[in-house]
MARKE-987063 format. One line per 8 residues: number of its first residue (from 0); their letters; for each residue x, y, z of N, C-alpha, C. Coordinates in pm, 1 decimal, decimal comma. Atoms other than C-alpha are relative to their C-alpha. Layout:
NUM = a = X:Y:Z:X:Y:Z:X:Y:Z ~ ...
***
This chain:
0 = xxxxxxxx = 120,4:-56,5:-64,9:579,4:-1174,8:45,7:-78,6:60,9:-107,0 ~ 75,8:-35,4:98,2:473,5:-969,1:-241,3:73,7:3,8:-155,4 ~ -49,8:-7,4:144,1:517,8:-991,0:-627,4:-95,4:75,4:-77,0 ~ 86,6:-103,1:131,3:406,2:-730,6:-887,3:51,3:-42,2:-144,9 ~ -14,4:45,3:128,1:381,8:-856,0:-1233,3:-61,0:109,1:-90,2 ~ 32,2:-75,4:109,6:371,1:-608,4:-1513,4:-110,2:112,6:27,4 ~ 79,7:-114,0:-60,3:202,9:-337,9:-1311,5:-17,0:150,9:-88,1 ~ 27,0:-141,8:40,9:46,5:-11,4:-1503,0:-91,9:82,9:77,3
8 = xxxxxxxx = 108,5:-91,6:-78,7:-118,3:268,2:-1329,2:-6,5:128,8:-99,1 ~ 28,0:-121,0:102,2:-280,2:525,2:-1580,3:-118,6:82,2:63,7 ~ 93,8:-66,6:-33,9:-489,0:808,6:-1501,0:-67,4:84,6:-81,3 ~ 71,4:-82,4:105,0:-760,6:975,2:-1729,4:-9,3:139,3:45,2 ~ 21,6:-123,6:-15,8:-730,5:1347,7:-1704,3:-84,9:67,3:-127,1 ~ 73,2:-59,0:95,0:-998,6:1448,2:-1929,2:43,0:-54,2:-144,0 ~ -59,9:47,0:138,3:-841,6:1454,2:-2289,2:158,3:-51,0:15,7 ~ -157,5:55,9:1,2:-484,3:1344,4:-2143,7:-7,9:-118,5:86,4
16 = xxxxxxxx = -37,3:112,1:-62,7:-383,1:1030,3:-2020,0:144,2:-5,2:58,9 ~ -143,6:10,7:-56,4:-99,9:1005,2:-1769,5:23,6:-139,4:60,2 ~ -48,2:138,7:-44,2:96,5:698,9:-1704,1:109,3:24,8:118,3 ~ -71,2:-57,1:-110,0:206,6:734,9:-1339,8:110,3:-152,8:18,4 ~ -82,8:98,5:-10,3:357,7:373,3:-1355,9:6,5:-105,7:-130,3 ~ -7,5:80,8:150,8:472,8:167,5:-1677,1:84,2:-144,9:35,4 ~ -61,3:145,1:19,9:546,5:-211,8:-1659,1:78,3:-36,3:125,3 ~ -76,4:23,9:-135,5:655,9:-261,0:-1298,7:-18,9:-133,7:37,7
24 = xxxxxxxx = -6,5:118,4:-67,7:762,7:-592,9:-1175,3:98,2:10,2:96,7 ~ -109,2:-15,7:-121,0:921,5:-622,9:-837,2:-69,2:-108,6:93,6 ~ 25,4:97,7:-104,2:937,2:-877,8:-550,8:48,2:74,3:116,6 ~ -56,1:-47,3:-128,7:970,7:-770,9:-179,4:-19,1:-124,3:73,4 ~ -8,9:115,7:-77,7:1086,7:-1055,2:46,5:-16,7:42,1:141,6 ~ 36,2:-45,5:-160,8:979,3:-1105,0:403,6:120,4:38,4:89,2 ~ -100,8:-35,4:-85,0:1201,4:-936,7:646,2:96,0:97,6:-75,9 ~ -78,8:-103,6:55,2:1340,9:-691,7:396,1:-35,9:123,4:26,9
32 = xxxxxxxx = 21,6:-154,0:-26,6:1386,8:-306,2:443,2:41,7:32,3:-150,4 ~ -22,3:-49,4:103,5:1337,0:-165,6:111,6:-21,5:149,0:-21,3 ~ 7,0:-130,8:16,2:1415,4:205,1:-7,0:-45,3:40,0:-143,9 ~ 45,8:-57,8:143,8:1219,0:373,9:-286,9:48,9:123,6:-13,6 ~ -42,3:-123,2:14,8:1383,5:683,0:-425,0:-10,7:36,4:-162,6 ~ 20,4:-36,6:129,7:1337,1:906,0:-733,3:-36,9:144,9:-5,2 ~ 39,7:-139,0:-16,7:1272,0:1247,0:-821,6:-170,4:21,2:10,2 ~ 119,8:-40,9:-17,2:940,5:1411,6:-765,3:-80,0:-31,8:-117,0
40 = xxxxxxxx = 64,0:41,4:109,4:674,3:1258,2:-1011,1:39,9:-117,0:-65,4 ~ -46,6:103,4:42,1:874,9:959,0:-1060,2:-97,0:-128,1:26,2 ~ 80,1:114,0:-64,4:599,4:727,9:-911,1:22,5:-63,4:124,6 ~ -49,0:52,7:-128,0:747,1:667,7:-573,4:-137,4:-25,8:73,1 ~ 144,7:5,0:-101,4:409,4:738,2:-365,2:-100,3:-75,5:-87,0 ~ 100,5:86,4:74,9:200,9:570,7:-645,3:10,7:-125,7:27,6 ~ -33,6:132,2:-6,4:387,8:257,9:-631,8:-24,3:-29,5:153,3 ~ 29,4:54,0:-138,1:383,4:256,3:-235,9:-157,9:-39,4:16,8
48 = xxxxxxxx = 145,2:-1,1:-20,1:-9,1:315,4:-253,6:-42,7:-139,2:-65,3 ~ 36,2:136,2:66,4:-33,4:10,0:-484,3:42,5:-121,3:108,7 ~ -37,8:92,2:-99,3:183,3:-200,3:-233,8:-91,7:-17,4:112,7 ~ 74,1:-0,6:-117,5:-55,7:-108,9:36,0:-171,6:-9,8:-33,5 ~ 122,2:-4,7:69,4:-371,6:-166,6:-177,1:-89,3:105,5:36,2 ~ 74,1:-119,6:-17,7:-471,4:181,0:-115,2:-61,0:26,6:-150,4 ~ 64,5:-28,8:130,0:-527,5:190,4:-501,2:33,0:-118,5:-85,7 ~ -19,9:131,2:89,9:-577,3:-81,1:-780,1:51,0:38,8:-125,8
56 = xxxxxxxx = -68,7:-15,6:135,5:-362,2:-108,1:-1090,9:-89,3:8,7:-111,1 ~ 72,0:2,4:140,1:-483,0:-36,8:-1449,0:9,1:-137,6:-56,1 ~ -35,9:125,7:44,4:-317,7:-350,0:-1540,2:118,1:-65,9:79,2 ~ -98,7:94,9:-56,4:-96,7:-642,0:-1414,4:-59,2:-68,4:124,9 ~ 64,5:124,8:-99,9:-115,8:-888,9:-1118,6:83,3:44,3:117,7 ~ -49,7:-24,9:-136,3:-48,0:-826,1:-737,0:-6,6:-143,7:67,0 ~ -6,1:119,8:-82,7:52,0:-1134,3:-534,1:36,7:11,0:137,2 ~ -56,2:-8,3:-159,3:50,4:-1141,5:-155,9:18,2:-127,8:34,7
64 = xxxxxxxx = -13,3:117,9:-54,3:193,1:-1443,1:-20,0:-30,1:-129,3:-106,4 ~ 27,6:82,8:85,1:139,3:-1620,4:-331,1:-158,8:9,2:-58,4 ~ 126,7:3,6:37,2:-211,2:-1540,4:-372,1:-47,3:135,7:-83,8 ~ 55,7:-91,8:81,4:-361,3:-1314,6:-644,6:-99,2:84,2:57,6 ~ 99,9:-94,7:-62,9:-533,9:-1015,6:-482,5:-45,2:125,1:-98,6 ~ 9,6:-101,5:86,6:-558,8:-799,4:-783,0:-167,5:51,0:-12,2 ~ 164,8:-24,5:27,1:-945,6:-840,1:-852,1:-75,8:-32,6:116,4 ~ 100,8:38,4:-110,7:-1080,5:-917,0:-503,4:-83,2:120,1:22,5
72 = xxxxxxxx = 81,0:-91,3:-18,7:-1358,5:-720,5:-404,9:50,9:107,0:103,9 ~ -36,9:-111,0:-67,5:-1308,4:-387,6:-207,2:9,4:-29,1:134,2 ~ -6,7:28,3:-129,5:-1414,1:-528,0:117,8:99,0:-89,5:47,2 ~ -89,8:110,0:-40,7:-1190,5:-803,2:120,7:137,6:54,3:-22,5 ~ -112,2:-95,1:13,2:-904,9:-582,4:2,9:21,0:86,9:139,4 ~ -10,6:-79,7:-117,5:-979,6:-358,0:299,4:33,3:-97,6:114,8 ~ -41,6:89,2:-104,0:-961,8:-655,6:533,0:141,8:-64,9:-0,4 ~ -130,5:37,9:32,4:-634,9:-771,1:386,6:93,3:104,5:56,7
80 = xxxxxxxx = -84,1:-135,9:-20,3:-489,3:-414,0:431,2:12,2:43,7:142,2 ~ 3,9:-28,4:-121,1:-600,1:-393,3:773,9:68,9:-93,6:77,1 ~ -49,8:129,3:-56,3:-469,6:-718,0:865,8:162,5:-3,5:-12,5 ~ -133,5:24,2:39,0:-133,0:-699,9:682,8:97,1:98,9:7,8 ~ -83,6:-107,2:17,6:-9,3:-356,7:653,5:-34,7:113,6:104,1 ~ 3,9:-82,7:-76,8:81,1:-84,4:853,0:52,4:139,9:-70,2 ~ -48,7:-105,6:85,7:112,4:276,0:708,3:33,5:116,3:91,5 ~ -45,1:-113,3:-68,8:312,1:589,3:817,7:29,4:110,4:-116,2
88 = xxxxxxxx = -14,6:-103,8:125,3:276,2:910,7:611,3:71,8:112,3:55,8 ~ -87,5:-104,1:-6,4:469,7:1226,9:589,2:-80,8:100,8:103,1 ~ 65,3:-98,2:-40,0:180,0:1427,4:719,2:-79,5:-64,3:116,5 ~ 53,4:69,1:-112,2:83,6:1181,5:1021,9:-142,8:-55,0:-12,0 ~ 126,0:59,5:31,8:-280,7:1147,5:913,0:-63,2:-50,5:110,7 ~ 72,6:24,5:-118,1:-387,3:1138,7:1275,0:-142,6:70,9:-0,5 ~ 126,0:-58,6:-12,0:-771,5:1201,4:1342,2:39,5:109,4:107,7 ~ -7,5:-116,0:-74,7:-761,3:1556,0:1511,2:-95,6:-26,1:101,1
96 = xxxxxxxx = 77,2:-29,2:-117,3:-1051,9:1524,1:1731,5:16,5:-166,2:85,6 ~ -7,9:104,7:-88,3:-931,2:1177,7:1875,2:122,2:1,8:85,7 ~ -130,5:5,0:-78,3:-666,9:1120,3:2143,2:109,2:-73,7:-43,9 ~ -123,1:108,9:55,5:-331,1:936,5:2092,2:-54,6:-149,6:26,1 ~ 34,3:145,6:-21,6:-492,3:619,6:2263,3:-123,7:-35,2:-122,2 ~ 118,7:7,0:88,9:-818,0:666,5:2038,3:57,5:-35,5:-141,9 ~ -73,0:25,8:130,8:-586,0:704,1:1720,2:29,0:-148,9:-22,4 ~ -85,5:105,0:-10,0:-394,0:388,8:1810,0:-107,8:-121,7:-4,4
104 = xxxxxxxx = 94,1:107,8:-28,1:-708,6:191,1:1901,7:-72,6:-8,6:-136,5 ~ 106,4:-10,4:105,7:-913,7:280,0:1569,3:25,0:-137,3:-95,6 ~ -7,6:111,0:96,6:-741,0:12,5:1332,2:-44,1:-135,7:48,8 ~ 39,6:108,1:-59,2:-809,0:-257,4:1590,0:-139,4:-19,2:11,9 ~ 131,2:3,2:11,0:-1173,6:-155,9:1612,4:-54,9:-54,1:-142,4 ~ 55,2:18,5:147,3:-1226,1:-220,4:1238,3:50,2:-186,9:0,7 ~ -31,5:140,8:-14,3:-1026,7:-575,2:1301,9:-79,1:-90,6:88,8 ~ 80,0:76,6:-91,1:-1294,7:-667,6:1564,2:71,1:-53,8:130,5
112 = xxxxxxxx = -63,2:20,3:-120,3:-1063,4:-657,0:1856,9:-85,9:53,9:113,3 ~ 87,1:-57,2:-107,9:-1244,1:-618,6:2183,6:60,1:135,6:75,5 ~ -54,3:-136,1:-50,5:-1234,8:-275,8:2374,9:108,5:-8,2:81,4 ~ -105,1:-15,3:-98,8:-1026,1:-389,6:2654,1:123,7:-43,5:-37,6 ~ -116,9:37,7:54,5:-770,8:-550,5:2444,3:53,7:118,2:-80,2 ~ -44,2:-127,6:91,0:-762,5:-247,2:2207,3:84,4:106,7:95,4 ~ -57,1:-107,8:-103,7:-693,5:-16,5:2513,7:125,7:-58,8:55,5 ~ -130,6:39,0:-57,1:-436,0:-242,4:2664,2:124,9:14,6:-117,6
120 = xxxxxxxx = -98,7:27,5:114,4:-243,0:-287,5:2321,9:52,7:148,1:-38,7 ~ -31,8:-127,5:35,8:-279,2:95,0:2246,7:96,8:59,6:122,7 ~ -64,6:-55,4:-129,5:-137,8:194,0:2602,7:140,8:-60,9:-14,8 ~ -105,8:72,5:-10,9:146,0:-77,0:2555,0:102,4:78,3:-104,0 ~ -97,7:-30,9:127,0:264,0:49,7:2202,8:30,7:147,3:23,6 ~ -39,2:-150,8:8,2:241,4:441,5:2293,6:110,6:-4,1:126,0 ~ -111,5:6,2:-100,4:457,2:357,8:2627,1:110,3:-52,7:-63,7 ~ -113,4:33,6:50,4:696,5:182,0:2402,7:78,2:112,6:-86,5
128 = xxxxxxxx = -17,0:-108,4:64,5:701,0:491,5:2189,9:37,4:121,5:78,2 ~ -36,2:-109,5:-75,2:775,0:701,7:2487,3:-98,0:112,1:40,5 ~ 126,0:-88,3:-7,5:422,5:848,1:2508,6:-85,7:-16,6:103,3 ~ 88,7:39,2:-106,3:299,3:725,0:2844,2:-64,0:117,7:49,0 ~ 45,8:-148,3:-52,7:252,0:1093,9:2935,0:-102,2:41,6:-85,7 ~ 74,0:-73,4:96,7:58,9:1160,1:2627,4:-135,5:-80,3:-36,6 ~ 88,4:75,3:53,1:-208,6:895,7:2603,1:-146,5:47,6:-23,4 ~ 123,7:-70,2:30,7:-505,5:1122,6:2622,8:15,0:126,7:-56,4
136 = xxxxxxxx = -13,1:-145,7:61,7:-361,8:1435,0:2445,8:-69,6:-23,4:-135,2 ~ 25,6:-18,3:129,9:-501,4:1546,9:2118,8:120,7:6,0:-89,8 ~ -119,4:-27,6:69,7:-262,4:1552,3:1826,5:52,7:154,7:-20,6 ~ -57,1:-161,4:-8,2:-267,4:1958,8:1834,8:88,5:24,1:120,1 ~ -77,2:-24,8:-109,9:-133,5:1918,1:2171,6:131,8:-67,4:5,6 ~ -138,5:90,9:9,6:182,0:1716,9:2068,2:83,8:67,5:-112,5 ~ -99,3:-38,2:130,5:497,7:1800,9:1851,4:-24,1:-82,9:-94,9 ~ -5,9:77,4:124,7:542,9:1671,6:1520,9:64,0:-129,5:32,9
144 = xxxxxxxx = -62,0:127,0:-40,4:782,2:1395,6:1656,3:-78,4:-70,9:80,7 ~ 79,4:64,3:-81,7:528,9:1304,2:1908,0:-110,0:-59,8:-85,6 ~ 91,5:40,6:88,4:269,1:1280,7:1642,7:23,3:-116,2:-80,9 ~ -28,2:112,8:95,3:453,8:1059,4:1416,3:41,0:-141,2:67,8 ~ -16,7:131,5:-60,9:542,5:803,1:1696,6:-165,5:-39,8:28,3 ~ 122,1:77,0:-11,6:164,7:779,4:1763,1:-55,8:-52,0:-131,1 ~ 32,9:61,7:131,6:132,5:728,6:1389,0:58,6:-140,9:-15,0 ~ -69,1:122,4:8,5:382,2:445,5:1430,6:-55,4:-107,4:70,4
152 = xxxxxxxx = 71,8:93,5:-88,0:198,6:301,8:1710,5:-126,9:-60,8:-61,9 ~ 121,9:29,0:72,3:-114,3:316,6:1519,7:27,3:-115,6:-131,7 ~ -46,6:123,5:125,1:69,9:115,8:1217,8:14,3:-104,1:48,6 ~ -28,3:148,7:-72,1:166,1:-147,7:1467,6:-107,7:-47,1:70,3 ~ 123,9:38,3:-99,4:-176,9:-192,2:1639,1:-34,4:-137,6:-46,7 ~ 46,1:153,1:34,9:-261,3:-512,3:1446,8:107,9:-100,0:-56,9 ~ -114,5:84,7:36,9:86,2:-659,2:1423,3:3,3:-28,8:-133,4 ~ -11,5:16,5:166,5:131,8:-599,8:1036,2:131,4:-65,5:-29,5
160 = xxxxxxxx = -150,3:62,0:54,9:389,2:-798,3:855,4:76,1:78,5:-80,6 ~ -73,9:-123,4:91,9:461,9:-489,1:637,7:-46,9:108,7:45,6 ~ 0,0:-144,2:-34,2:531,1:-126,5:722,4:17,5:80,3:-126,6 ~ -34,3:-100,1:81,7:497,6:128,2:466,2:-4,2:120,0:8,3 ~ -18,4:-146,4:-39,0:635,2:459,9:521,6:29,2:72,9:-118,7 ~ -30,1:-106,0:127,0:615,8:752,4:270,4:31,6:128,4:63,0 ~ -88,4:-112,7:-38,6:879,2:1019,5:364,4:-40,9:1,7:144,1 ~ 50,8:-32,5:-158,2:811,7:943,4:751,6:72,4:120,2:79,4
168 = xxxxxxxx = -85,3:-89,2:-81,2:1064,3:1206,2:855,3:-9,7:138,8:-72,5 ~ 17,0:-143,3:94,0:972,9:1483,2:580,1:-53,3:128,5:63,7 ~ 51,2:-104,8:-59,9:786,5:1711,1:813,2:69,7:26,1:146,5 ~ -56,1:-6,0:-159,3:1030,7:1670,6:1126,9:136,9:42,6:-10,1 ~ -141,0:-24,5:-10,6:1350,7:1841,4:1230,1:104,7:-120,0:0,0 ~ -89,6:96,6:13,8:1676,7:1648,5:1176,9:-5,9:-102,0:123,6 ~ -32,1:81,2:-104,7:1705,4:1518,9:1532,9:-133,4:-101,3:35,4 ~ 114,1:62,0:6,9:1323,7:1428,3:1550,8:-5,1:-121,0:-105,5
176 = xxxxxxxx = 25,5:99,9:84,4:1348,0:1248,2:1244,9:76,7:-111,4:6,3 ~ -73,5:104,9:-38,4:1637,0:1044,4:1351,7:-58,6:-92,0:73,6 ~ 63,3:99,0:-109,8:1427,7:914,7:1646,1:-86,9:-82,4:-83,3 ~ 89,7:65,3:74,0:1185,9:811,2:1380,7:66,9:-110,6:-80,8 ~ -89,1:109,0:50,7:1450,3:628,4:1184,9:53,6:-110,4:65,8 ~ -18,8:110,7:-86,3:1563,5:442,8:1466,8:-73,7:-83,2:59,5 ~ 119,0:119,9:-13,2:1224,4:299,2:1547,6:-23,8:-82,8:-116,8 ~ 1,6:97,5:110,3:1222,8:173,9:1198,8:115,8:-93,6:-17,8
184 = xxxxxxxx = -110,4:92,2:4,1:1556,9:20,7:1228,2:-21,3:-107,4:106,8 ~ 44,7:79,5:-125,3:1438,9:-140,8:1569,1:-112,4:-110,0:-53,6 ~ 118,3:75,3:37,7:1122,6:-278,0:1401,9:52,0:-103,7:-103,4 ~ -39,7:74,2:100,5:1321,8:-415,1:1110,9:96,2:-109,2:58,1 ~ -72,6:106,4:-61,1:1571,2:-591,6:1351,8:-90,1:-112,5:59,3 ~ 109,1:84,6:-63,1:1246,4:-755,8:1514,8:-49,0:-80,9:-120,2 ~ 47,9:76,3:108,5:1185,2:-899,9:1158,6:-120,7:57,3:-77,9 ~ 108,3:-62,5:75,5:922,4:-645,1:1021,3:60,9:32,1:-133,3
192 = xxxxxxxx = -45,6:-35,2:147,8:936,4:-596,9:637,1:-35,4:149,2:-3,5 ~ 54,3:-126,0:30,5:954,0:-242,0:561,5:40,5:66,8:-120,6 ~ -20,6:-75,2:134,7:928,0:-35,5:253,4:-10,3:156,9:31,1 ~ -10,4:-157,5:-20,6:1023,4:340,9:271,2:15,4:67,1:-116,3 ~ -19,2:-112,3:90,8:972,6:621,6:30,9:91,1:111,6:58,7 ~ -81,2:-134,5:-39,6:1262,9:885,3:68,6:60,9:36,2:-115,5 ~ -84,6:-79,6:89,1:1448,9:1145,2:-101,8:160,7:21,2:46,5 ~ -110,6:1,1:-86,1:1726,0:1110,2:131,0:114,8:-102,3:-14,0
200 = xxxxxxxx = -107,2:106,5:43,6:2058,4:927,7:21,7:36,3:-71,1:133,7 ~ -65,9:57,0:-128,6:2179,9:887,6:392,3:-107,1:-110,0:46,4 ~ 134,4:91,7:-97,0:1827,3:725,3:514,3:-13,0:-92,7:-109,0 ~ 26,1:127,0:81,8:1815,4:493,8:208,1:115,8:-99,0:38,3 ~ -109,3:109,2:-53,3:2164,4:326,6:329,7:-48,9:-81,4:90,9 ~ 45,7:86,9:-106,9:1967,1:196,3:611,7:-61,1:-161,4:-58,3 ~ 74,7:131,9:69,5:1786,5:-50,9:361,6:77,4:-96,5:-59,1 ~ -57,9:97,1:78,0:1877,7:-375,5:222,4:14,7:-6,2:-152,7
208 = xxxxxxxx = 16,7:-22,5:152,2:1790,8:-261,0:-115,7:-54,5:140,1:-31,6 ~ 45,2:-115,9:56,9:1736,4:59,8:-298,9:-82,1:2,5:-118,8 ~ 77,2:-8,1:143,6:1478,4:100,8:-570,0:-0,6:133,9:-61,4 ~ 15,0:-123,4:58,6:1522,1:385,4:-805,0:-92,4:37,7:-118,1 ~ 123,1:-17,9:100,7:1236,5:524,6:-996,2:22,2:137,8:-82,5 ~ 5,6:-114,6:89,7:1205,0:756,5:-1306,3:-85,1:-13,5:-97,8 ~ 113,7:-12,0:100,9:914,3:847,3:-1501,8:-95,5:-143,5:-2,6 ~ 101,9:94,0:-25,0:704,0:574,6:-1368,5:53,8:-134,7:-17,6
216 = xxxxxxxx = -73,7:119,0:24,7:962,2:302,1:-1432,1:112,0:-15,7:118,7 ~ -120,7:46,5:-79,6:1211,2:101,7:-1211,3:136,0:9,5:-66,2 ~ -127,5:0,7:68,3:1570,0:198,8:-1337,2:92,1:-91,8:54,9 ~ -86,1:83,4:-72,1:1759,6:10,6:-1071,7:-62,9:-44,6:120,8 ~ 66,4:69,2:-142,6:1686,1:-224,4:-772,7:152,4:-61,2:30,5 ~ -126,0:33,2:-26,2:2034,2:-252,4:-606,9:11,8:-47,3:150,1 ~ -35,5:35,1:-139,9:2149,8:-440,9:-294,7:93,2:79,0:68,3 ~ -98,3:-72,8:-58,5:2334,7:-255,3:-41,0:119,4:-97,9:42,7
224 = xxxxxxxx = -131,3:67,3:-21,8:2693,0:-363,1:70,7:-31,9:-70,2:139,5 ~ 46,0:94,2:-128,5:2629,1:-654,3:358,3:101,4:63,5:105,9 ~ -75,1:-57,9:-95,4:2936,0:-506,2:550,4:-38,9:136,9:50,3 ~ 52,2:-108,6:-32,3:2797,4:-172,0:549,3:-130,2:0,9:98,0 ~ 128,4:28,1:-89,7:2460,8:-289,6:677,4:17,7:-48,5:139,7 ~ -37,5:39,0:-133,4:2601,4:-479,1:947,2:61,5:77,5:100,6 ~ -66,7:-102,7:-88,3:2806,6:-199,9:1070,0:-112,0:83,4:36,5 ~ 94,2:-73,0:-30,9:2500,9:22,1:1057,5:-118,3:-54,9:111,2
232 = xxx = 91,4:65,9:-81,5:2287,3:-243,5:1243,4:64,4:-37,8:118,5 ~ -80,6:31,4:-145,8:2562,5:-288,9:1518,2:17,5:-154,7:2,5 ~ -10,1:139,2:-0,7:2583,9:-654,9:1438,0:153,2:-59,7:-17,3
***
């Protein structure tokens, strides 16, 4: 699905140049669940932002389904991002002035989906997330777990082929965080490709593969034990 070749990401901070990613080559296959781990400042979130085309690399190539998208115009990158990717952030990133329904409908409006279809799909997704009683509530009227479920519904609104999750349980109590992880497991079972940044070893064990980062480089990319994975998925 995705192939990165010799990716570098550098930031010019006045007289100092910071190398956030150094010579990253990586493949993400369709249907994979990949966890990215590493200490603070290792480049995890920077890599996730590049995978989601939220940022462009300083050097290297980004291939999506075999097509080089590195140098595409911003407008075309935005179209691809909205069509192919769904994002889940640690801080939820919901619009505080919009209801749960309106937050979920928003990406579909950018994709040109009709109002009636946007409304119908948003209601369907929020109901699947157990939020049928919260459709018209603002984020400030909901718990953290409920807000994150709204964010997941929003991420799914355009039927993305890839979910990018950055510490999706980081701001939640353990029980509520487990609810979010169970939702991600379910999506993966249905065939959705997932890339998740986490600092939690136990959460990383959900994944097919764990990428360990240090100082902007990939130190290891290890596949999980298949028997363990099958046990965790109930297969």
